[in-house]
C-alpha distance (Angstrom), angle and dihedral (degrees) to the residues before:
residue distance angle dihedral
M1 . . .
A2 3.79 . .
S3 3.78 115.6 .
G4 3.77 122.0 -122.4
L5 3.79 94.3 37.6
A6 3.77 127.8 125.4
R7 3.80 112.1 -79.3
S8 3.80 98.0 -146.9
F9 3.79 143.6 24.4
K10 3.81 89.9 -106.8
E11 3.81 92.5 52.9
A12 3.82 91.5 45.6
A13 3.83 90.5 49.7
A14 3.80 90.5 53.4
L15 3.81 90.2 50.3
A16 3.81 91.2 47.9
D17 3.81 90.1 51.3
A18 3.81 90.1 49.7
E19 3.83 95.3 51.8
G20 3.77 113.5 129.3
K21 3.77 117.7 -73.6
D22 3.79 94.9 -156.1
R23 3.80 117.7 125.6
A24 3.81 96.0 -103.1
T25 3.80 93.2 50.7
R26 3.82 92.6 46.3
I27 3.82 90.4 50.2
Y28 3.82 91.1 48.0
A29 3.82 92.2 51.0
A30 3.81 97.5 41.0
I31 3.78 100.1 39.6
D32 3.80 116.0 11.9
L33 3.79 99.2 38.7
T34 3.80 100.1 32.8
D35 3.81 94.5 45.5
Y36 3.80 91.5 46.7
Y37 3.80 92.1 48.3
E38 3.82 92.9 49.1
Q39 3.81 92.9 48.2
K40 3.79 97.5 44.2
Y41 3.80 104.1 30.6
G42 3.82 102.4 26.8
P43 3.82 92.0 79.8
I44 3.82 90.5 46.0
F45 3.80 90.6 50.7
E46 3.82 91.0 49.8
S47 3.79 91.8 46.9
C48 3.81 91.1 50.3
A49 3.80 91.3 49.2
K50 3.82 90.6 52.1
S51 3.80 99.0 40.3
T52 3.80 99.6 45.2
D53 3.79 114.9 96.2
H54 3.80 107.7 -122.7
P55 3.81 94.8 -5.3
D56 3.79 115.6 -143.0
T57 3.80 100.0 -123.8
S58 3.77 96.0 -173.8
A59 3.81 113.9 127.4
F60 3.79 116.2 -100.3
S61 3.78 138.2 178.0
F62 3.74 129.9 -144.1
I63 3.77 134.1 -176.9
V64 3.77 126.2 -147.5
A65 3.79 118.3 -152.6
L66 3.81 108.4 -153.8
G67 3.77 129.5 -160.5
A68 3.80 123.9 -138.4
D69 3.81 90.6 -90.9
G70 3.83 92.5 51.4
H71 3.81 96.2 -105.8
V72 3.78 117.3 139.9
L73 3.79 109.0 -105.3
R74 3.79 97.0 -180.0
L75 3.79 142.3 -13.9
Y76 3.80 126.8 -139.7
V77 3.80 125.5 -168.3
D78 3.79 130.0 -171.5
H79 3.81 91.6 -142.3
E80 3.77 133.3 -6.9
T81 3.80 118.3 -109.7
N82 3.77 126.7 176.4
I83 3.81 90.1 -114.7
Y84 3.80 91.2 54.6
A85 3.82 89.7 46.0
C86 3.80 88.0 55.0
M87 3.83 92.0 49.3
R88 3.80 97.1 42.8
P89 3.85 98.7 83.3
A90 3.82 91.7 54.7
L91 3.81 91.4 45.8
E92 3.82 93.1 47.8
K93 3.81 90.2 55.8
G94 3.78 92.1 42.0
K95 3.74 130.1 124.8
F96 3.78 120.4 -162.2
P97 3.81 131.5 -171.7
H98 3.80 111.5 -68.6
P99 3.83 108.9 -83.5
P100 3.81 123.6 -131.4
S101 3.83 89.7 -117.1
A102 3.78 137.2 9.6
P103 2.85 137.9 -91.8
Y104 3.78 87.6 29.0
Y105 3.80 118.5 -173.3
M106 3.80 119.5 -152.1
H107 3.79 120.3 -174.8
F108 3.82 118.6 -148.8
E109 3.79 122.2 -170.2
M110 3.80 116.9 -158.5
S111 3.78 120.9 -160.7
F112 3.78 133.0 169.3
A113 3.80 95.1 -160.0
K114 3.78 114.0 127.5
């Protein structure tokens, strides 16, 4: 575990909310990171939802703490679901576009509502 990182989901969420609001950081979060996540992890998420026996379809949130090189330093989840448990190994090994600062906290909210 990397030192100097948030110790809890709540602390990581506060840090994610406090991320810079400058133009470059907003563009990184809205375009670079979100597009990359959807392209790379969307299919994994769908596969986990289909392959998990009796998938827990309750909404959940997770936060990815990224290092300067884009590697995942740590994951935080508000509550464990079997779909998240299926996704976690891919996320733990993940590498995202280089963030504007590090550690960079990105909050993802997952919902199955249609």
